[in-house]
C-alpha positions in Angstrom: -175.4 103.8 -278.9 -173.7 103.7 -282.3 -174.0 99.9 -282.4 -177.8 100.1 -282.6 -177.7 102.0 -285.9 -175.0 99.6 -287.2 -177.1 96.6 -286.3 -180.2 98.1 -287.8 -178.5 99.0 -291.1 -176.8 95.6 -291.3 -180.1 93.9 -291.5 -181.8 96.6 -293.5 -184.7 97.6 -291.4 -186.2 101.0 -290.7 -186.6 102.8 -287.4 -190.4 102.3 -287.8 -189.9 98.5 -288.1 -187.6 98.3 -285.1 -189.7 100.6 -282.9 -192.8 98.6 -283.7 -191.1 95.3 -282.7 -189.7 96.6 -279.4 -192.6 98.8 -278.5 -190.8 102.1 -278.2 -191.4 105.2 -280.4 -189.4 105.9 -283.5 -188.1 109.2 -281.9 -186.9 107.3 -278.7 -185.1 104.7 -280.8 -183.5 107.5 -282.9 -182.3 109.2 -279.7 -180.6 105.9 -278.6 -178.9 105.6 -282.0 -177.6 109.1 -281.8 -176.5 108.7 -278.2 -178.8 111.5 -277.0 -180.3 109.1 -274.5 -179.8 105.5 -273.3 -182.3 102.6 -273.5 -183.7 101.1 -270.4 -182.8 97.7 -269.2 -186.1 96.3 -270.6 -185.4 98.0 -274.0 -181.9 96.5 -274.0 -183.3 93.0 -273.5 -185.8 93.5 -276.3 -183.1 94.8 -278.6 -180.8 91.9 -277.8 -183.5 89.4 -278.5 -184.4 91.2 -281.8 -180.8 91.3 -283.0 -179.8 87.9 -281.5 -176.9 89.4 -279.6 -176.1 89.7 -275.9 -176.9 92.7 -273.8 -173.2 92.9 -273.0 -172.5 93.3 -276.7 -175.0 96.1 -277.0 -173.4 97.9 -274.0 -169.9 97.5 -275.5 -168.8 95.1 -272.8 -168.2 92.0 -274.9 -167.5 91.1 -278.5 -170.4 89.4 -280.3 -170.2 85.7 -279.5 -171.6 83.2 -281.9 -171.9 79.6 -281.0 -171.5 76.9 -283.7 -171.7 73.1 -283.5 -169.0 71.3 -285.5 -168.7 67.5 -285.4 -170.6 67.2 -282.2 -168.3 69.7 -280.5 -169.5 73.2 -279.7 -167.1 76.2 -279.7 -167.6 79.9 -279.5 -165.9 82.6 -281.5 -166.4 86.3 -282.0 -167.7 87.9 -285.2 -169.2 91.2 -286.2 -172.9 91.4 -287.0 -172.3 91.4 -290.8 -170.4 88.1 -290.6 -173.1 86.6 -288.5 -175.8 87.6 -291.0 -173.6 86.1 -293.8 -173.2 82.9 -291.9 -176.9 82.6 -291.2 -177.8 83.1 -294.9 -175.2 80.6 -296.1 -176.6 78.0 -293.7 -179.8 78.1 -295.7 -178.1 77.1 -299.0 -177.6 73.7 -300.5 -174.1 72.2 -300.6 -173.4 73.2 -304.2 -174.3 76.8 -303.5 -172.1 76.8 -300.4 -169.2 75.5 -302.4 -169.7 78.2 -305.0 -169.6 80.9 -302.3 -166.5 79.4 -300.7 -164.8 79.5 -304.1 -165.8 83.2 -304.5 -164.6 84.1 -301.0 -161.2 82.3 -301.5 -160.8 84.1 -304.9 -161.6 87.4 -303.3 -159.2 86.8 -300.4 -156.5 85.9 -302.8 -157.0 89.0 -304.9 -157.0 91.2 -301.8 -153.8 89.6 -300.6 -152.0 90.3 -303.9 -152.7 94.1 -303.6 
């Protein structure tokens, strides 16, 4: 399951750290990541909980859904894992820092659009 390696790399953890959390050996987790074997249902549940994604996403059946509350209305949209991590980190910042990041993102988007 290629997605497992991508998720692990996105958050910067080692095979040892992941295997310790989910209770499976490093070699088993490595086999899952290479596609040499498939995780059991109980392992998929643990992986989904650890990465805060759905089992369907891990199995390639659904895009990653991320729920956000905006002005007392909840909506759902799909993002990749990196975007989710960025969103989570930005949520921890104060308002001024969020504005600075927004300015940086808009500047970067503008530069990329001009290429």
